[in-house]
C-alpha angles and dihedrals in degrees: 000000000000117000091245095047115126107245124187116205107195107209094022094163095053125090094264098037094048090050090052090049090051090050094050093046090048088054091053103255109157105191106055109148134189141166128212119233088255091054095043126016103207089199088066109087096196093048093050092047091051092048093054092044091053101039100034098201115199096206132028132200106195102206098139116113144135103255140175146139131277096289095047093045093049096042101045098038096146093048092050096052097039099045095044093047090049093050093049096045094048098045097042094046093046090047088055094045091052097044099246107190097220138000130194116202118199118211131169137254089243088080089083123090115273094239099033117140115271133276095039114240121201091245092061090079113123094005096117148358120307128236103279098221094063102023096122092053092045092050091052091051092048089052090052095054091043088052089055090050092048094050089047092049096047102034106020094237122158101245116149133181134209132192114214123199123228110318136207138170142085116006092020121155113254098178105127092214096063110007128116123255102267099048088042090056092047090051093048096048093043090052090046092053094047094046097037092236118182095224145010123222118227119196117239130357097307091236102106114102123224138182121225131199126188109241092233088061089049091052090050090050091049091051089048093051093046089055100038112022130073111159139123097238123082124248127222116228117201146099100266088233130099140189135200118255089241093055090045089053090050090050092053091043093053094042091055093041096240114165103187131098134280117233118192116211102208091184087075119084121263095203119203111005093227135001115183122153124223102230098178090112092056091045090051089055089057106260130116133166119260104192113078118209099252090049092047094047090050090053092050093047090050090051094053090049092053101044139029098252091161096074111113110266 
């Protein structure tokens, strides 16, 4: 990509999209464009088509999506599959119609079967049933990456896809009703410290293991792939390391200096027992994460201390 290339980051105000914008601007790219959901509804086919026709971006990072945690995914199942399918269909088709040079589609590690062998290799896709709580979202993401493959197969376009692990960092969602596990824990422990609460409730047994990647590392990986990767098959993006939810809770607790107790609500779902990505393919391409989890959690906790991130966005 040339420094003056026009680059569209779909979802530029979200956690992932904003990190990609920061990475591109740091690298000196001068024509990074984005539209808020109020300015451009990506579910609206005609609006998306008109945007691409007018702006003519050369490169596209497709980071826009309807996202949420276990409760949100399981409660708003129709919304998650419809809105994500609509976004993907509209952006990918308009990119093709307007001769975008390269597109990077971002999926999610939840696309892999619930009981697939660990760590999760790219070739495990579609080899077994999905986790039921987020099946609609996962199916939409699978459709997106298969759409990129299909357009590549039929038309020879340079559309690539990447599957990030669980993410955290600036611009995360701390709403306890629909946030992911790490920001939810930060919110709970922060509230407990401020309000001097005797205990913090953790959903589930604490035994599931999860992998976490700082969103700035993800943005760096996306930039790396856009510059260096042009292949049909998807690429996992992660650290290759995981941690139990209990140990994660203890890490957040200690980082924020909370001294109360942990109470595990075993009536709440655990979700997939383990979800660790095999990142050997990405490592072989020459990229590796640089922000370790304790360092990243410390950065996040410092951010929440210094600004009111819990205001509704």
